[in-house]
N, C-alpha and C positions, 0 to 999 in steps of 0.2 A: 628682911626682904631683899629681893634676887639684886644683884648688879648690873650693869651695863653689860658688861662682860660676859656673864652667864647667859644673860637673853641674848645676845648676838651668837654664843655658841651653840645654844639651843636653838635657834633659828638656823643656823648652818649644819645641824646634825637633820634636824625636819626637813632641810631641801636634799641631804643626801640620801636620806630614806625615800625619798619621796619618787626620786629620779631612778630608784630602784625598782618602782610601784610595790614597796614594803609597807607593811602595815605595822604599829609599834610594836606589835605581838611576833612580826616574823625577826626585827633588829634584835630584838631581845633574845629568841632564840638562836638568832645568828652568831651574839658576843657573849651569851651564856649571863645575861645579867637580869632584874626585873621587869616586866613591862612596866608597873608603875615608876618605877626607874628611869624609864627610856623618856615617859612621859613629863616626869620632873625637869629630867635634863631640858628638853623641849620646851617647855613652860619659863626655863630661867630660872626655878626654884631651887633647885639644888646644884651646887658645885661639883663637877668631875675631878677628880685626880688624875693626876696623868697617865696610871696604869690601867685605868678607865677607860683615857684615850684612845690609848693605845690599842685596846682592846676593839674599840667603836672602829679603829681604823682598817685593825685587820677584817673586821666583819664586812667593811665596806671594800674592803680590797684596795688599799689608799696607804699612801704613806702618812706618818703624824701628821707633818709637817701640814697637808693635805687639809684636816681638819680644819684648821683655822684659817684658811682661804677663803674668803667674802666674794661674791659673785660669781662664783665658779657653778 
């Protein structure tokens, strides 16, 4: 079962992705990860390691700490 932090992080990733007009496939390609993994992250069904979060931050063109900001 997903933890609250995974769900919140997944919502943040989805918000960042949609703000760029990207599909999950677009984010997966930009980050070099599997599209199904992107979906699982956004749904809070998978936990992301720090390396993956850094990869996502680079794909979004933001600092790692910005991945964790809520309400932006």
